[in-house]
N, C-alpha and C positions, 0 to 999 in steps of 0.2 A: 512165251515172249520174254525177252531180256530187257534190262534197263537201257536207257539211251546211252550211246557211246560218246556223246558230247562232240560229235563232228561239228565243224564250223560251217554254218550256212549263212554267214553274215552277208548282207547286201550293202553295197557301198554307194553313197550318194554321188552322182555325177553332176546334177543340177537340181535346183529347187526354186519354186516360185510360189508367191502368195496368190491364191485364187479368190479368197474372200476374207475380209477383216471386219468381224462383227464386234459387238459389245462384249460378249462372253467367249465366243468361239472364233477360231481362225482356221481357215482351210488352206492346205498346201497341196501342191502337186510336185512330186519329185521324180526324177529319172534316176534309176539305180542300176548298178552293175550286179548281176546275179552271180552266184558261185560258179556257174558254168560259163561265164563270160558274156552272156547275152544281156540285153537291157530290158527293163520293164518300167512301167509307170506306177507310182504309188500315190494315191490320194488319201489324205488323212486330216483329222481334226486336231488342232492343238488346243489343249484344255488346261486351265490354271491349276487343276487338282482340287481335291475336296477332302473333308474329314467327316467321319461318321462315328457315332457313339453308341456303345452298349451301356445304357444308363440303368443300373440296377437300383430299384427303389427298395428292394429287400433281396434276400438270397435267391429268390425264384422269379422275380417280377421285373419286367423291363418297361421303359417308356417307349411309346410308339407315337407316330403322327399319321394322320390321314390328310392327304392333300391332293388337289387337282393338278395333273400334269398335262399341259396343253398338247405337246406332240402326240401323246397317246389318246388324248381327248377323254380321260377318265380319272377317277380318284385312285390313289395308291396308298397302301399301308407301308410306312417306311420307318426307319430309325432316324433319330435326330441327325441332321447332316447339313453341310453347307460348303460353299466354294471358298477356297483359300484366296485371300486378297493378296495382291502383289507384295512380296517381302514379308508376308505374315508367316509365323511359325505354325505348322499344322495343329499342334496342341492348343495354341491360342484360338485357332478356328473352331476346334471341337468345343472348347470352353465357352466361346462366344455364342455358338449356335445352341448349345444346351441352355444357356441363360436366356437368349433372345426368344427362341422358339418354344421352349418348354417351361421356362421360369425356374430352372434349378441350377444350383452350383454344387460341385462335388469336392469333397475333401481329398479323395483318392483318385489318381489318374494313372493309367498304364497304357502304353502303346502296345497293341497286339500284333499288328502286321499291316502290310500294304496290299491293297486290292487293285487289280488291273482289269476293269470291267469290259472294255471294248477294244481289245488288242488288235483286231482286224482293221479298225478304221479310226482309232483315236489314241492319243498318248496319255490319257487321263490316269492319274494315280489317286486312289482314295486311301487315306490313312485311317485305320480302324483303332479306336480307343475304347478302353473300359473305364467307366466312371462309377464310383461307389461312394457311400456315405453322403447321400444327397440331402440338400436343404432347399426347400421351396422359398424363392425370393421374389416371385412374380415375373411374368414374361414381358418382353418388350419387342413385339413383332414389328417388322418394317411396315410402313403405311400400306403397301400394296401386297402384303403377305397374308394369306388366309390358310389356316390349318386347324385341325382338331388334335389335341394331345390326350392320350389315354394310356392305360396300362394293361398289359397281358402277362400272365405267367409264361415262362418259356414253353411249358407243355401246351398251353392254349394256343400260343403263336405257332407252334409246330403243327397243331391240328389245322389252323388256318392255312398253313402252307399246303397240307394234304388236300384241303378243300378248294384250293385255288384262290383263296382270298388274299394271301400274301404272295406276290410274284416278283417284287422288286429285288434286284440283285444284291444290293447292299444289305437289305434285311435278311435275305436268304443266307448269305455268307456270315453275317453277324450271328444269326441263329445257330449256325453250325458251331461257332465258338461258344455261344451262350449255353447250348445243350451240353457240350463237353465240360464247361466250367461248373454248371449246376450238378452234373453227375460226378464231379470230382476227378474226371479223367484227364483234364488239363489244368494244372496248377498255375494260378496267376495271382 
């Protein structure tokens, strides 16, 4: 099989309407013109975006959170992360969430990449950051925020992936990066 030939399959918006306007999410329904000239309907969620952090407490160990996620009705193991506020720089979001949720500040920050977790039904972008040289300063959780912060080595976390204990997408993608960083295969 060959690489993609970069053909243009762009769909063009004919009309758009807001279906639902929530506190966090907004649902739209668009009519689009397909590359073959036909029309189709696209329903999707507008999301403000988020930032997530690979927070290294040492060369091999990351901060994780365990928190209940209502839509799935269960607890998940995740990396520190949060929603980008209107007009907020994604790096500031990452720094704010690391401080509020985990109680740490980092002297070194690096943007690693952008994740697109739900491309079939949402426009959410998640900015992935690396944080090093951590200093514990005490957390400041929101009044209605409940989570447990703990550490795992990258090796332990990957074992939790194999066991099905870590299934959340940001954590899985972050662990791909973390594993490559720890092994020295990706220089950051």
